[in-house]
Steps between C-alpha positions, in 0.01 A plus 500: 500500500396179327208306653459123507222276623572167664324262264583194703745339744654174382610254770678700769781615282359702206264784438355577159455874436303665229598842372272770361528356149372156626853344462580249776830391650626306798709631786616335819233526766762634749528821293152601606378634835413210734133610523455508118209292367350414162318803359715751685642790298871575531708805408860447401779741548852458352780563744872536431760455766819707535695222338266504193305185578135533400204348677117519497293564810134384493248663732128437550273765349169447687343824367534387133380155593185646667440723190526207266269288712243779509514542120459121452197501726357796315542329165363172634191676635429643148485154344143398402335269745316183401126452548377471857257245620414151370648402164373211286736335267 
């Protein structure tokens, strides 16, 4: 299943999603679960009805979101820290 991150919510009508290739696109906010927030990860499943109509169902993926946050924290913690104490310029 494809995964998307909610990059931002624009006004109350649009959501900007980012795919795994860093491509962004807008969708109507109403297509997302009501509790969806910026930074949440979504999985998308294609559905086809009996009459052949196709739709996409977005669902929150909190496990993947938590994994990504943990990896981001781990990488941030590896960054070199600046000097501690008094600094004269």
